[in-house]
C-alpha positions in Angstrom: 9.5 5.7 -6.1 7.9 9.1 -7.4 11.1 9.6 -9.4 10.5 6.3 -11.1 7.2 7.5 -12.5 7.1 11.2 -12.4 7.8 11.7 -16.1 7.4 15.5 -16.2 9.5 15.9 -13.1 6.8 17.9 -11.3 7.4 16.4 -7.9 3.9 15.0 -7.8 2.1 12.3 -9.9 -0.8 12.8 -12.3 -3.3 10.0 -12.8 -1.2 8.4 -15.6 1.8 8.3 -13.4 -0.4 6.9 -10.6 -1.3 4.0 -12.7 2.4 3.3 -13.3 2.8 3.3 -9.5 0.0 0.8 -9.2 1.5 -1.4 -11.9 4.8 -1.3 -10.2 3.3 -2.3 -7.0 1.4 -5.2 -8.7 4.7 -6.4 -10.2 6.3 -6.3 -6.7 3.4 -8.1 -5.1 3.8 -10.8 -7.8 7.4 -11.0 -7.1 6.8 -11.9 -3.4 8.7 -15.1 -3.0 5.9 -16.3 -0.8 3.5 -15.5 1.9 6.2 -14.8 4.4 7.1 -11.7 2.5 3.5 -10.4 2.8 3.5 -11.3 6.3 6.6 -9.4 7.0 5.3 -6.4 5.3 2.1 -6.7 7.5 4.1 -7.0 10.6 6.4 -4.0 9.8 3.1 -1.9 9.5 1.8 -3.1 12.8 0.1 -6.4 12.4 1.1 -9.7 13.9 3.3 -12.5 12.3 0.3 -15.0 12.8 -1.9 -12.8 10.6 -3.9 -11.4 13.5 -4.1 -7.9 14.5 -4.4 -5.0 12.2 -2.7 -2.0 10.6 -4.2 1.3 11.5 -5.4 3.5 8.5 -3.3 6.4 9.9 -0.2 4.2 9.7 -0.6 3.3 6.3 -1.4 6.9 5.2 1.8 8.0 7.1 3.8 5.3 5.3 2.6 6.1 1.8 2.3 9.8 1.9 5.1 10.7 4.4 7.7 8.0 4.4 7.4 7.2 0.5 6.3 10.7 -0.5 3.5 9.4 -2.8 0.7 11.9 -3.5 -2.0 9.2 -4.4 -5.3 9.1 -2.7 -4.5 6.4 -0.4 -7.5 7.1 1.8 -9.8 6.2 -1.0 -7.8 3.0 -1.6 -7.8 2.0 1.8 -11.7 2.6 2.1 -12.1 0.3 -0.7 -10.2 -2.7 0.8 -11.5 -2.0 4.4 -14.5 -4.2 3.7 -15.7 -4.1 7.2 -15.4 -0.4 7.6 -13.3 -0.6 10.8 -10.7 1.8 9.8 -8.2 -0.9 10.4 -6.7 -3.3 7.9 -6.7 -7.0 8.7 -4.2 -9.2 6.9 -6.6 -10.3 4.0 -7.4 -6.6 3.4 -3.7 -5.7 3.6 -2.9 -8.4 1.1 -5.6 -7.1 -1.4 -4.2 -3.5 -1.0 -0.8 -4.6 -1.8 -1.9 -6.6 -4.7 -4.4 -4.1 -6.3 
């Protein structure tokens, strides 16, 4: 994904390039066929298919930073959507994160 937006080929993304990542994520979220895709993503990160459970903050950080290699401030984004401050992302918060 970085290579898609890393215009200057630096191996990391600056703020403008980050905005492109966010826009691409919005497009992908809009293209979810239905809620089942969102649920599938939630489950693959540790939640339950019935929308219960949660995704640990550390899991999301690992996926974003290590698995996808993004250098965005995912901690800040997670903190913004973690409305109850639990450090765990419930389905509603997860949906907001993917849609933001």
